[in-house]
Structures are given as C-alpha cells and as structure tokens.
C-alpha positions as a LaTeX table, in Angstrom:
\begin{tabular}{lrrr}
\hline
Residue & $x$ (\AA) & $y$ (\AA) & $z$ (\AA) \\
\hline
Met1 & 0.02 & 0.23 & $-0.59$ \\
Ala2 & 1.47 & 3.21 & $-1.49$ \\
Asn3 & 1.72 & 6.73 & 1.00 \\
Val4 & 0.38 & 4.27 & 4.38 \\
Cys5 & 1.88 & 3.69 & 8.05 \\
Ala6 & 2.34 & 0.12 & 8.37 \\
Ile7 & 1.45 & 0.58 & 12.12 \\
Cys8 & $-1.43$ & 2.47 & 12.60 \\
Gln9 & $-2.38$ & 3.18 & 8.81 \\
Lys10 & $-2.78$ & 6.49 & 8.49 \\
Gly11 & $-2.67$ & 7.57 & 4.70 \\
Ala12 & $-4.71$ & 10.47 & 2.76 \\
Ile13 & $-6.92$ & 12.32 & 4.72 \\
Pro14 & $-8.91$ & 15.48 & 2.06 \\
Gly15 & $-9.14$ & 18.48 & 2.85 \\
Asn16 & $-9.09$ & 22.85 & 0.96 \\
Lys17 & $-7.21$ & 24.84 & $-1.20$ \\
Tyr18 & $-8.17$ & 28.13 & $-0.43$ \\
Lys19 & $-7.29$ & 30.89 & $-3.00$ \\
Arg20 & $-7.94$ & 34.16 & $-1.06$ \\
Arg21 & $-7.48$ & 38.25 & $-2.80$ \\
Gly22 & $-6.65$ & 41.19 & $-1.27$ \\
Gln23 & $-4.93$ & 42.78 & 1.52 \\
Ile24 & $-5.43$ & 42.00 & 4.88 \\
Lys25 & $-6.24$ & 43.98 & 8.03 \\
Arg26 & $-2.96$ & 44.30 & 10.11 \\
Thr27 & $-1.37$ & 46.07 & 7.21 \\
Gly28 & $-4.09$ & 48.35 & 6.12 \\
Gly29 & $-6.34$ & 46.40 & 3.43 \\
Ala30 & $-10.49$ & 45.57 & 3.98 \\
Gly31 & $-9.53$ & 42.53 & 4.95 \\
Ser32 & $-9.08$ & 39.54 & 2.42 \\
Lys33 & $-11.91$ & 37.17 & 1.05 \\
Ile34 & $-11.87$ & 33.99 & 0.24 \\
Val35 & $-11.81$ & 34.00 & $-3.82$ \\
Gly36 & $-12.08$ & 29.92 & $-5.05$ \\
Lys37 & $-11.95$ & 26.01 & $-3.26$ \\
Thr38 & $-10.26$ & 23.58 & $-4.71$ \\
Leu39 & $-10.30$ & 20.36 & $-3.04$ \\
Arg40 & $-6.53$ & 18.36 & $-1.83$ \\
Arg41 & $-4.76$ & 15.61 & 0.31 \\
Phe42 & $-3.20$ & 16.45 & 2.15 \\
Gln43 & $-0.12$ & 13.24 & 2.51 \\
Pro44 & 0.94 & 12.05 & 6.31 \\
Asn45 & 5.19 & 11.79 & 6.96 \\
Leu46 & 5.70 & 9.08 & 5.95 \\
Gln47 & 9.31 & 7.56 & 6.14 \\
Lys48 & 11.46 & 4.86 & 4.67 \\
Ile49 & 13.69 & 2.93 & 8.10 \\
Lys50 & 14.75 & $-0.11$ & 9.02 \\
Val51 & 12.93 & $-1.53$ & 11.58 \\
Asn52 & 12.51 & $-4.62$ & 13.74 \\
Leu53 & 9.31 & $-7.25$ & 13.20 \\
Asn54 & 10.00 & $-10.76$ & 14.87 \\
Gly55 & 12.81 & $-10.44$ & 15.20 \\
Thr56 & 13.73 & $-9.96$ & 11.40 \\
Val57 & 14.74 & $-6.54$ & 10.35 \\
Arg58 & 12.18 & $-5.06$ & 6.84 \\
Arg59 & 12.24 & $-1.47$ & 5.51 \\
Ile60 & 9.69 & $-0.43$ & 6.19 \\
Lys61 & 6.70 & 3.15 & 5.77 \\
Val62 & 6.52 & 4.76 & 9.41 \\
Cys63 & 5.36 & 7.46 & 10.42 \\
Thr64 & 6.75 & 10.21 & 12.36 \\
Ser65 & 4.01 & 10.61 & 15.45 \\
Cys66 & 4.79 & 6.66 & 15.11 \\
Ile67 & 8.57 & 7.25 & 15.69 \\
Ser68 & 8.31 & 9.91 & 18.01 \\
Ala69 & 6.11 & 7.67 & 20.41 \\
Gly70 & 7.98 & 4.88 & 20.24 \\
Lys71 & 6.04 & 1.87 & 18.40 \\
Ile72 & 8.91 & 0.94 & 16.69 \\
Val73 & 12.33 & $-0.92$ & 17.31 \\
Lys74 & 15.14 & 0.53 & 15.29 \\
Ala75 & 16.91 & $-1.83$ & 13.60 \\
\hline
\end{tabular}
C-alpha cells in the first residue's frame, strides 16, 4: 500500500486549498476574501526506515508520529 503508515494505517485525508484576494487587515487593508476553493489531499509524513519486526529486519514506511511515540524498534 502506497503512502500509508505500516503501524497506525494513517493515510491521506481530504481538505481544501483556498485562493485569497485582497490586502489583510493588519497591513491596512479591508481584509482578504476567499475567491476559490479547490480540493486537495494532505499526505502523512512517512519515512522509510529499518525496523526490527518479529526478529527480522525490514524496511517499512512509518509516520513520524509513530517514530517519536516509540511504537517501533529501529534496527
């Protein structure tokens, strides 16, 4: 499976990309307005690392939140 964490199954989630127009208020403008919305996908931050799984060393894709939480044992 591409772009999915092997530990927590975290994958891509949908979201929006906003197109804005106008000067923002803090710089003296009337405020920025949203003039367009486009669908996009937010991808997880995956790293390919060597992991010790059941006594064997494998190279798998793991998200950085699983790495920092200590859910895996690096080889």
